[in-house]
C-alpha positions as CSV (number, residue, x, y, z in Angstrom):
1,M,-80.2,-107.3,110.6
2,A,-78.5,-110.9,110.5
3,E,-81.7,-112.4,109.4
4,L,-81.7,-110.4,106.2
5,V,-77.7,-111.5,105.4
6,H,-78.2,-114.9,106.1
7,L,-80.8,-114.8,103.7
8,R,-78.6,-113.0,101.1
9,L,-76.3,-115.5,102.3
10,E,-78.7,-118.5,101.1
11,Y,-79.5,-117.3,97.6
12,T,-76.2,-117.7,96.5
13,L,-76.1,-121.2,98.0
14,P,-76.7,-122.8,94.5
15,E,-74.0,-121.1,92.5
16,L,-71.2,-122.3,95.2
17,E,-72.7,-125.5,95.7
18,E,-72.4,-125.4,91.8
19,M,-68.2,-123.9,91.6
20,Q,-67.7,-126.8,94.3
21,R,-69.0,-129.7,92.2
22,I,-67.6,-128.7,88.6
23,G,-64.0,-128.4,90.5
24,L,-63.8,-124.5,90.1
25,F,-63.2,-124.1,93.5
26,T,-62.4,-126.4,96.5
27,K,-64.3,-126.2,99.7
28,N,-62.2,-124.5,101.9
29,E,-62.4,-121.4,98.8
30,I,-66.0,-121.5,99.4
31,K,-65.7,-120.8,103.0
32,C,-63.6,-117.8,102.2
33,V,-66.1,-116.8,99.7
34,I,-68.6,-117.1,102.2
35,K,-67.2,-115.4,104.7
36,K,-65.8,-112.6,102.8
37,R,-69.8,-112.3,101.4
38,T,-70.6,-112.4,105.2
39,E,-68.8,-109.8,105.9
40,F,-69.8,-107.6,103.1
41,E,-73.4,-108.4,103.4
42,S,-73.1,-107.4,107.3
43,K,-72.3,-103.6,106.3
44,L,-74.6,-103.0,104.3
45,R,-76.9,-104.0,106.5
46,R,-76.3,-101.0,108.7
47,N,-77.7,-97.7,109.2
48,Q,-75.3,-96.1,108.1
49,K,-74.7,-97.1,104.6
50,R,-71.3,-96.0,103.2
51,K,-70.1,-95.3,99.3
52,E,-66.7,-97.1,100.5
53,D,-68.7,-100.8,101.4
54,F,-70.7,-101.3,98.1
55,L,-67.8,-100.3,95.8
56,K,-65.3,-102.8,97.4
57,Y,-68.2,-105.8,97.7
58,I,-68.9,-104.8,93.6
59,E,-64.8,-104.9,93.6
60,Y,-64.7,-108.5,95.2
61,E,-67.8,-109.8,92.9
62,T,-65.8,-108.6,90.3
63,N,-62.6,-110.2,91.2
64,L,-63.9,-113.3,91.6
65,L,-66.0,-113.0,88.3
66,S,-62.5,-112.6,87.0
67,L,-61.0,-115.7,88.4
68,I,-64.1,-117.6,87.4
69,E,-63.2,-116.9,83.9
70,K,-60.0,-117.9,84.1
71,K,-60.5,-121.1,86.1
72,R,-62.9,-121.9,83.4
73,E,-60.2,-121.0,81.1
74,R,-57.4,-123.6,82.3
75,L,-59.6,-126.1,83.4
76,L,-61.6,-126.5,80.0
77,C,-64.8,-125.9,81.6
78,E,-67.7,-124.4,80.4
79,S,-70.8,-125.2,82.0
80,K,-73.0,-124.4,84.3
81,K,-72.5,-120.7,83.6
82,K,-75.7,-119.4,83.9
83,E,-76.0,-120.8,87.2
84,I,-72.7,-119.1,88.5
85,D,-71.2,-116.8,86.2
86,T,-74.6,-115.4,85.3
87,S,-75.8,-114.9,88.7
88,I,-73.2,-113.5,89.7
89,A,-72.6,-110.6,86.9
90,K,-76.2,-109.8,88.3
91,R,-75.8,-109.5,91.3
92,I,-73.0,-106.9,90.8
93,N,-75.6,-105.2,88.6
94,R,-77.7,-105.3,91.6
95,L,-75.2,-103.5,94.3
96,F,-74.2,-100.9,91.1
97,K,-78.0,-100.1,91.2
98,A,-78.5,-99.8,95.4
99,V,-74.9,-97.7,94.9
100,I,-76.5,-95.3,92.0
101,S,-80.0,-94.8,94.2
102,R,-77.8,-93.6,96.8
103,Y,-75.2,-91.4,95.2
104,P,-77.1,-90.7,91.8
105,E,-74.9,-86.9,91.7
106,D,-71.4,-89.6,91.4
107,E,-70.7,-90.0,87.4
108,K,-68.2,-92.6,88.2
109,L,-71.2,-94.7,89.6
110,W,-72.8,-94.8,86.4
111,L,-70.0,-95.4,84.0
112,D,-68.6,-98.1,86.3
113,Q,-71.6,-100.2,85.4
114,I,-71.8,-98.9,81.9
115,K,-68.3,-100.5,81.7
116,F,-69.1,-103.3,83.6
117,C,-71.9,-103.9,81.7
118,K,-70.0,-103.9,78.4
119,R,-67.8,-106.7,79.1
120,M,-71.0,-108.5,80.0
121,K,-72.3,-107.7,76.4
122,W,-76.2,-106.4,78.2
123,F,-77.1,-104.0,75.3
124,D,-80.8,-103.3,76.5
125,T,-78.9,-102.9,79.8
126,I,-76.4,-99.8,78.7
127,S,-79.3,-98.1,76.4
128,A,-81.7,-97.9,79.8
129,L,-78.9,-97.1,81.5
130,H,-78.0,-94.4,79.3
131,T,-81.4,-92.9,79.5
132,R,-81.3,-92.8,82.9
133,L,-77.8,-91.5,83.6
134,L,-78.9,-88.7,81.1
135,Q,-82.1,-87.8,82.8
136,V,-79.4,-87.5,86.3
137,H,-76.9,-85.4,83.8
138,S,-78.5,-84.0,81.7
139,K,-76.1,-80.8,81.6
140,N,-73.2,-82.6,80.9
141,P,-72.4,-82.8,77.2
142,S,-69.8,-84.9,76.8
143,L,-71.8,-87.9,78.4
144,W,-74.5,-87.3,75.5
145,I,-71.7,-87.7,73.0
146,M,-70.5,-91.2,74.9
147,A,-74.4,-92.0,74.5
148,A,-74.8,-91.1,71.1
149,K,-71.7,-92.4,70.2
150,W,-72.7,-95.8,72.0
151,E,-75.3,-96.1,69.9
152,M,-74.1,-95.3,66.5
153,E,-71.0,-97.0,66.8
154,E,-72.2,-100.2,68.8
155,N,-75.6,-100.7,68.9
156,K,-75.9,-99.7,65.4
157,S,-78.7,-97.9,65.9
158,P,-78.5,-94.4,64.3
159,E,-82.2,-93.4,65.2
160,N,-81.5,-93.7,68.9
161,A,-78.0,-91.3,68.3
162,R,-79.6,-88.8,66.0
163,Q,-82.8,-89.6,69.4
164,I,-80.1,-88.7,72.1
165,L,-78.1,-86.1,70.1
166,Q,-81.7,-84.0,69.6
167,R,-82.4,-84.3,73.1
168,G,-78.7,-83.0,73.9
169,V,-79.2,-79.6,71.6
170,L,-82.2,-78.8,73.1
171,I,-81.5,-79.0,76.4
172,N,-77.3,-77.8,75.9
173,S,-77.5,-75.3,73.0
174,M,-74.8,-73.7,73.8
175,S,-72.4,-76.4,73.4
176,G,-70.8,-76.5,71.2
177,I,-69.3,-79.7,70.9
178,L,-72.7,-81.2,71.1
179,W,-73.8,-79.5,68.0
180,R,-70.0,-80.6,66.2
181,E,-71.3,-84.0,67.1
182,Y,-74.4,-83.9,66.2
183,F,-73.1,-82.7,62.5
184,R,-70.7,-85.6,62.7
185,M,-73.2,-88.4,63.2
186,E,-75.2,-87.4,60.6
187,L,-71.8,-87.5,58.1
188,M,-71.5,-91.1,59.9
189,Y,-75.3,-92.3,59.0
190,T,-74.8,-91.0,55.7
191,D,-71.3,-92.7,55.7
192,L,-73.3,-96.0,56.6
193,I,-76.4,-96.0,53.9
194,Q,-74.0,-95.2,51.1
195,K,-72.0,-98.5,52.4
196,R,-75.2,-100.6,52.5
197,R,-76.6,-99.6,49.4
198,A,-73.5,-100.3,47.3
199,I,-73.2,-103.8,48.8
200,L,-76.8,-104.2,48.8
201,E,-77.3,-103.0,45.3
202,P,-74.4,-102.7,43.4
203,H,-75.7,-101.6,39.5
204,S,-78.1,-99.2,40.5
205,L,-76.6,-97.7,42.9
206,K,-78.2,-93.9,41.7
207,S,-75.3,-90.7,42.4
208,V,-76.1,-89.5,45.3
209,T,-76.6,-86.0,44.1
210,S,-79.2,-87.2,42.0
211,E,-81.4,-88.4,45.3
212,E,-83.0,-85.4,45.9
213,D,-85.9,-86.9,47.5
214,D,-83.5,-88.7,49.9
215,A,-82.8,-86.1,52.6
216,V,-79.7,-87.9,54.3
217,L,-78.0,-89.2,51.1
218,S,-78.2,-86.2,49.7
219,G,-76.6,-84.2,52.9
220,Q,-79.7,-82.3,53.7
221,V,-79.8,-83.0,57.2
222,A,-76.2,-82.6,58.0
223,N,-76.3,-79.1,56.2
224,V,-79.3,-78.5,58.3
225,V,-78.1,-79.2,62.1
226,Y,-74.7,-77.0,60.8
227,D,-77.1,-74.3,59.8
228,K,-78.7,-74.5,63.7
229,A,-75.3,-74.5,65.4
230,V,-74.4,-71.4,63.3
231,E,-77.3,-69.5,64.3
232,V,-76.8,-70.1,68.0
233,F,-72.8,-69.6,67.6
234,D,-72.0,-66.6,65.5
235,D,-68.0,-66.6,65.5
236,V,-66.9,-67.9,62.2
237,E,-64.0,-70.3,63.6
238,Y,-66.6,-72.1,65.0
239,A,-67.9,-72.7,61.7
240,L,-65.0,-73.6,60.1
241,S,-64.0,-76.0,62.4
242,F,-66.9,-78.2,60.5
243,I,-64.8,-78.4,57.9
244,Q,-62.0,-80.7,59.6
245,V,-65.3,-82.8,60.4
246,C,-65.9,-83.5,56.9
247,L,-62.9,-84.1,55.6
248,D,-62.9,-87.2,57.5
249,F,-65.6,-89.0,55.7
250,D,-65.0,-89.3,51.1
251,F,-68.3,-87.4,50.1
252,G,-67.4,-84.5,52.7
253,L,-66.1,-81.7,49.6
254,R,-70.0,-81.4,49.5
255,H,-70.6,-80.0,53.0
256,V,-67.3,-78.2,52.9
257,E,-68.5,-75.9,50.1
258,H,-72.1,-75.1,51.7
259,I,-70.1,-74.3,54.6
260,L,-67.4,-72.0,52.9
261,E,-70.8,-70.0,50.9
262,D,-71.9,-69.8,54.8
263,V,-69.5,-68.4,56.0
264,E,-68.7,-65.9,52.8
265,K,-72.4,-64.9,53.3
266,R,-71.9,-64.3,57.0
267,F,-68.4,-62.9,57.8
268,P,-67.6,-61.7,54.5
269,D,-65.0,-59.4,56.3
270,K,-63.6,-61.7,58.5
271,E,-59.7,-63.1,58.7
272,E,-60.8,-66.5,58.8
273,T,-62.6,-66.2,55.9
274,L,-60.3,-64.6,54.0
275,D,-58.0,-67.7,55.1
276,A,-59.7,-70.1,54.4
277,F,-60.6,-68.9,50.9
278,A,-57.0,-68.7,50.1
279,K,-56.2,-72.4,50.7
280,K,-59.2,-73.4,49.2
281,S,-57.7,-75.6,46.5
282,L,-55.7,-77.9,49.4
283,L,-59.1,-79.5,49.7
284,Y,-58.8,-80.4,46.1
285,I,-55.6,-81.5,46.1
286,E,-55.6,-85.1,46.1
287,E,-58.0,-84.9,42.7
288,E,-55.6,-82.4,41.3
289,I,-53.2,-84.9,41.1
290,K,-55.5,-88.1,40.4
291,K,-56.5,-86.3,37.2
292,G,-52.9,-85.2,36.4
293,K,-52.0,-89.0,36.1
294,E,-54.6,-89.4,33.8
295,T,-53.6,-86.9,31.9
296,G,-49.7,-86.7,32.0
297,V,-49.1,-84.2,34.7
298,K,-46.5,-83.9,36.8
299,K,-47.2,-84.0,40.8
300,K,-45.0,-81.6,41.0
301,T,-46.3,-79.1,38.5
302,I,-49.5,-79.9,40.1
303,L,-48.3,-78.4,43.6
304,A,-46.4,-75.8,42.3
305,K,-49.4,-74.3,40.3
306,I,-51.9,-74.4,43.4
307,N,-48.9,-72.9,45.8
308,E,-48.8,-70.4,43.5
309,E,-52.9,-69.8,43.2
310,I,-52.2,-69.7,46.5
311,H,-49.7,-67.0,47.1
312,K,-52.0,-65.3,44.5
313,N,-55.1,-65.6,46.9
314,Y,-53.1,-63.9,50.1
315,E,-51.6,-61.2,48.0
316,E,-54.9,-60.4,47.2
317,A,-56.0,-61.1,50.3
318,V,-53.5,-58.8,53.0
319,K,-54.8,-56.3,50.6
320,K,-58.4,-56.7,51.0
321,L,-57.6,-56.6,54.5
322,P,-54.5,-55.0,55.4
323,T,-54.7,-56.2,59.2
324,E,-52.1,-58.2,61.7
325,K,-54.1,-61.2,61.8
326,M,-55.1,-62.1,58.2
327,W,-51.0,-60.6,57.8
328,S,-50.4,-63.3,60.5
329,F,-52.2,-66.3,58.6
330,Y,-50.5,-65.7,55.5
331,I,-47.1,-66.1,57.2
332,E,-47.7,-69.0,58.9
333,Y,-48.5,-70.9,55.7
334,V,-45.3,-69.6,54.1
335,L,-43.4,-71.3,57.4
336,D,-45.4,-74.1,57.6
337,L,-44.2,-74.5,54.0
338,L,-40.7,-73.8,54.9
339,N,-40.5,-76.5,57.4
340,S,-41.8,-79.4,55.8
341,A,-39.8,-78.6,52.2
342,R,-36.8,-80.8,51.2
343,D,-33.3,-78.6,51.4
344,D,-33.3,-78.1,48.2
345,K,-36.1,-76.1,48.4
346,K,-34.9,-74.5,51.5
347,F,-33.6,-71.7,50.0
348,E,-36.0,-70.1,47.9
349,L,-39.3,-70.5,50.3
350,Q,-36.4,-68.9,52.8
351,N,-36.5,-65.9,50.7
352,T,-40.2,-66.4,50.1
353,A,-40.4,-66.5,54.0
354,L,-38.8,-63.0,54.2
355,C,-39.9,-61.3,51.7
356,V,-43.6,-61.9,53.2
357,M,-42.3,-61.2,56.5
358,Q,-40.6,-58.0,55.9
359,A,-44.1,-56.5,53.7
360,A,-45.8,-57.1,57.1
361,F,-43.1,-55.0,58.6
362,E,-43.5,-52.6,56.3
363,V,-47.4,-52.2,57.0
364,D,-46.4,-52.6,60.8
365,C,-48.4,-55.3,60.7
366,L,-45.8,-57.9,62.1
367,A,-47.4,-60.4,64.7
368,V,-44.6,-59.9,67.5
369,Q,-43.9,-63.8,67.5
370,Y,-43.1,-63.9,64.1
371,C,-40.3,-61.4,64.6
372,S,-37.5,-63.8,66.3
373,E,-38.9,-66.3,63.3
374,M,-37.7,-63.4,60.5
375,V,-33.8,-62.9,62.1
376,D,-33.1,-66.5,62.3
377,L,-33.6,-66.9,59.1
378,L,-31.9,-64.3,58.1
379,F,-28.7,-65.5,60.4
380,E,-29.1,-69.2,58.1
381,K,-29.5,-67.3,54.7
382,G,-25.9,-66.1,56.3
383,E,-26.8,-62.1,55.9
384,T,-24.9,-61.7,59.5
385,D,-25.5,-57.7,59.0
386,E,-29.0,-57.2,57.7
387,G,-29.6,-59.6,60.9
388,L,-28.3,-57.6,63.4
389,S,-30.0,-54.8,62.6
390,T,-33.6,-56.5,62.2
391,S,-33.0,-57.6,65.8
392,I,-31.9,-54.4,67.0
393,T,-34.6,-52.8,65.1
394,H,-37.8,-55.7,66.0
395,A,-36.1,-55.4,69.6
396,R,-36.5,-51.6,70.1
397,K,-40.2,-51.9,69.1
398,F,-41.4,-54.2,70.8
399,N,-39.7,-54.3,73.9
400,K,-40.4,-57.5,74.8
401,V,-37.0,-59.5,76.6
402,D,-37.2,-62.7,74.3
403,L,-36.4,-60.3,71.0
404,W,-33.8,-58.2,72.9
405,Y,-32.0,-61.6,74.6
406,K,-32.1,-63.1,71.0
407,C,-30.6,-59.3,70.0
408,L,-28.0,-59.8,72.7
409,T,-27.5,-63.4,72.0
410,Y,-26.2,-63.0,68.7
411,H,-24.2,-59.8,68.8
412,I,-22.7,-61.8,71.8
413,Q,-21.9,-65.0,69.7
414,C,-21.1,-62.7,65.9
415,L,-18.5,-61.5,68.6
416,R,-19.9,-57.7,68.1
417,D,-17.9,-54.1,69.4
418,Y,-17.7,-54.7,73.2
419,E,-19.3,-51.4,73.9
420,E,-21.9,-51.1,71.3
421,T,-23.0,-54.9,72.9
422,Y,-22.8,-53.4,76.2
423,K,-24.4,-50.4,75.7
424,L,-27.5,-52.6,74.1
425,L,-27.4,-54.6,77.7
426,M,-28.0,-51.6,79.4
427,E,-30.8,-50.3,77.1
428,A,-32.4,-53.9,77.3
429,V,-32.6,-54.0,81.0
430,N,-33.4,-50.7,81.6
431,V,-36.6,-50.5,78.8
432,V,-38.1,-53.9,79.2
433,D,-40.4,-55.0,81.9
434,E,-38.3,-55.0,85.2
435,M,-40.3,-58.2,86.4
436,D,-39.4,-60.3,83.3
437,S,-35.5,-59.3,82.7
438,I,-33.9,-60.7,85.6
439,T,-32.9,-63.3,82.2
440,L,-31.5,-60.7,80.3
441,W,-29.4,-59.9,84.0
442,K,-28.1,-63.5,84.1
443,L,-26.7,-63.0,80.1
444,G,-24.9,-60.4,80.6
445,A,-22.7,-61.3,84.0
446,S,-22.5,-64.7,82.0
447,W,-20.9,-62.5,78.8
448,L,-19.1,-60.0,80.9
449,S,-17.6,-62.8,82.8
450,L,-15.7,-64.4,80.4
451,S,-15.1,-61.1,78.5
452,N,-14.5,-58.3,80.6
453,P,-14.6,-59.0,84.2
454,D,-13.8,-56.0,86.1
455,K,-16.8,-54.7,83.9
456,L,-18.6,-57.1,85.6
457,S,-18.6,-55.4,89.5
458,V,-20.0,-52.4,87.7
459,F,-23.4,-54.2,86.3
460,L,-23.9,-56.0,88.9
461,E,-23.7,-53.2,90.8
462,S,-26.3,-51.7,88.7
463,G,-28.7,-54.5,89.8
464,I,-28.6,-55.3,93.2
465,K,-30.7,-51.6,93.7
466,R,-33.4,-53.0,92.1
467,R,-36.3,-55.0,92.8
468,K,-36.2,-57.9,95.0
469,E,-36.6,-60.6,92.3
470,I,-33.9,-59.1,90.1
471,S,-31.2,-58.2,93.7
472,T,-31.5,-61.3,94.5
473,P,-29.9,-63.7,91.7
474,L,-27.6,-61.3,91.3
475,K,-26.0,-60.7,94.5
476,E,-25.5,-64.2,94.2
477,M,-23.4,-64.1,91.6
478,F,-22.4,-60.8,92.7
479,L,-20.5,-63.4,96.1
480,E,-20.1,-65.9,93.4
481,E,-18.5,-63.8,91.6
482,L,-16.2,-62.4,94.4
483,A,-15.4,-65.7,95.7
484,L,-13.8,-66.5,92.1
485,R,-12.2,-63.2,91.5
486,K,-11.1,-62.3,94.7
487,D,-10.0,-62.9,98.5
488,I,-12.9,-64.2,101.5
489,T,-12.3,-60.6,102.8
490,D,-14.0,-59.0,100.4
491,V,-16.4,-61.5,100.2
492,R,-17.5,-61.0,103.6
493,E,-17.5,-57.3,103.1
494,M,-19.9,-57.5,100.1
495,Y,-21.8,-59.7,102.5
496,K,-22.0,-57.3,105.6
497,R,-22.8,-54.4,102.7
498,F,-26.0,-56.9,101.7
499,K,-26.8,-57.1,105.2
500,K,-27.3,-53.6,105.8
501,M,-29.3,-52.9,102.6
502,G,-32.4,-54.7,103.7
503,P,-33.8,-58.0,104.3
504,L,-31.8,-61.3,103.4
505,S,-32.7,-64.2,101.8
506,P,-32.3,-67.3,102.6
507,V,-30.5,-67.8,98.8
508,I,-28.0,-65.2,100.1
509,V,-26.7,-66.4,103.5
510,Q,-26.5,-69.9,102.4
511,K,-24.5,-69.0,99.4
512,M,-22.5,-67.4,101.8
513,I,-22.1,-70.5,104.0
514,K,-21.1,-72.4,100.8
515,I,-18.4,-70.4,100.2
516,E,-17.1,-70.1,103.2
517,K,-17.5,-73.7,103.8
518,A,-15.2,-74.3,100.6
519,Q,-12.4,-72.5,102.5
520,L,-9.7,-74.4,104.1
521,C,-10.1,-74.4,107.0
522,A,-13.5,-72.6,107.8
523,P,-14.4,-70.5,111.0
524,I,-16.9,-72.0,113.1
525,K,-17.1,-68.4,114.8
526,K,-17.7,-67.2,111.1
527,L,-20.0,-69.7,110.2
528,R,-22.5,-69.0,113.4
529,K,-22.5,-65.9,112.5
530,Y,-24.1,-66.7,109.1
531,Y,-26.9,-68.9,110.1
532,E,-28.2,-66.5,113.4
533,D,-28.3,-64.1,110.8
534,G,-30.6,-66.5,108.2
535,I,-32.4,-67.5,111.4
536,H,-33.6,-63.7,112.9
537,E,-34.5,-63.1,109.4
538,F,-36.5,-65.9,108.3
539,G,-36.4,-68.9,111.3
540,S,-40.2,-68.5,111.8
541,E,-40.2,-69.8,108.2
542,N,-37.4,-72.2,107.1
543,V,-36.7,-75.4,108.8
544,D,-33.4,-76.0,106.1
545,I,-31.4,-73.2,108.1
546,W,-32.1,-74.8,111.5
547,L,-31.0,-78.3,110.5
548,D,-27.9,-77.0,108.6
549,Y,-27.3,-75.4,111.7
550,M,-27.4,-78.2,114.2
551,K,-25.5,-80.4,111.5
552,L,-23.0,-77.8,111.7
553,E,-22.3,-78.0,115.3
554,I,-21.3,-81.8,114.8
555,E,-20.2,-82.1,111.7
556,H,-17.5,-79.7,112.1
557,A,-14.4,-79.9,113.8
558,G,-14.7,-77.0,115.6
559,G,-18.3,-77.7,116.6
560,D,-19.7,-78.1,120.0
561,A,-22.2,-81.0,120.1
562,S,-24.5,-79.7,123.4
563,N,-25.2,-77.3,120.6
564,Y,-27.6,-79.7,118.8
565,G,-30.1,-79.5,121.3
566,V,-30.1,-76.1,122.5
567,I,-30.4,-75.2,118.4
568,Y,-33.5,-77.6,118.7
569,W,-35.2,-76.6,121.1
570,R,-34.9,-72.7,119.8
571,A,-36.4,-73.7,116.4
572,K,-39.6,-75.3,118.3
573,R,-40.2,-71.9,120.0
574,A,-40.1,-69.9,117.1
575,L,-41.1,-72.1,114.2
576,K,-44.9,-71.7,113.0
577,P,-46.6,-74.3,113.9
578,D,-47.0,-75.6,110.2
579,Y,-43.0,-75.4,109.9
580,L,-42.7,-76.8,113.1
581,R,-44.6,-80.3,112.1
582,E,-42.2,-80.7,109.2
583,F,-38.9,-79.9,111.5
584,Q,-39.7,-82.7,113.8
585,A,-39.9,-84.8,111.6
586,R,-36.5,-83.9,109.0
587,V,-34.8,-84.1,112.9
588,M,-35.9,-87.7,113.5
589,D,-34.6,-88.9,110.4
590,F,-32.0,-87.3,110.6
591,T,-31.0,-88.1,114.0
592,T,-32.0,-92.3,113.7
593,G,-29.7,-91.6,109.5
594,A,-27.0,-90.4,111.2
595,N,-26.6,-92.3,114.5
596,V,-27.1,-89.2,116.4
597,P,-27.9,-89.7,120.5
598,S,-30.8,-88.7,121.5
599,C,-29.5,-86.7,124.7
600,Y,-28.2,-84.3,122.5
601,L,-32.0,-83.3,121.9
602,L,-31.6,-82.5,126.1
603,N,-34.6,-84.3,126.7
604,S,-36.6,-83.1,129.7
């Protein structure tokens, strides 16, 4: 093994000698390089080779190469690059090959080698690496796309890119993104040829549409790719996703027409198809504006005409296909217009949006996500009564927490009749899914604490008997409310009642301790009782209760420091193993930080 190490180091002597000769490194620095390489080479000669050893060696050589480049820049020295820089780079590449041959399943190793080769501008090597990588990881579509993109954009080889993607979709025929990127590549190729011809033959360039003999320039190849893709994926949304790809190219509209014609044939009764055709005129908006400038028609007039046409298309679409999804497309378009409109146009668009939503609601096609939008728009327009009645109607129809929350919030903000609002509140918490209703309970408690504190107790009483996800936060609020409004005796009685009702949660115990500590003279006996309650209920899995109990004994005026160690040893017996390790670590930090004598831990 030693002989092989020395042999490897001998191969590096010429580059080291040149480094020292041209002044890149001193003699001592060269010795350090030799020492590090000896260590790395020795590790690579072991019987059990590790990936980490290869990676550390690669990292060291890469950093060395970067250092040499910086020194060359500082010293303005460009000599002997082949003997030094190239020699190190080739060594790095050999190391990558060695580690990849042992761990070919690690994609990152391949990508790191490709990244290094890009840095060195070894383009032929990169192409070969891509080929080998795709042989090993043929089921990863993103790697096929990466390889084709490099061939197309960096290596300027559309033929290689096409071959890669053709093999990619053959192996991964069910990869939608791979088909779409193949389509994009063909459009890029068309764009490239057009630009080349425009430069080389500016006066003899024929129109694209007349070049029927040229499949690429006429767009036939890209259309074939699209046709094959939608045969594999019989899905309207996937087919329409190709439109966005087309819009990145100046000539893309002709492909959009092909896509829309195909979608209309394949999916004539799909909402997505009608939505795409309703907004089709938006694709030609720039052309229309350009024509308007030539004919003297104002941009404002053109936009208004296009918008009117789109509304008409949507009206016909919702008549032809009166579904919730179709109406949602219509509403979404109107809301997009409203959100992007100038202030002077907002009022008109608000009316339009409300009319569309109301029409959808009347035919029972208003999606639940637009109910809140409708209520908000009514309040923005100042139609308070209509907004309140609409909020109640929608809340009762769908019984969703967010709709009831908005309904109650507006009633509270508008200072509606107290009895009416309270009745709605109780209706809401009883009809929505109980698991989600805590937000309504908290809203009600906050409102009643300000408007009618006496009624708050009745409201909380009805909540603390529910499931623990509801009762626990309400019990905490109940204790806090009593502490603010009544005597500590009432709080203690309520805590005792909660204790009898069932298992105490950490939240309730901690809240009671906090309330008790807020008294002018917090009784140590009471506090100890609460901590004991907590230890009894959840002491095997809660580290905080033990630590707080220990702190109490040394920080409280009536505490007994000798109990600190007693509690510590009780915790060690009670806590489960996973929690015990955390407890011991935190005790050590606290003992050190608070200067607690170690004797308190009762070391034996």
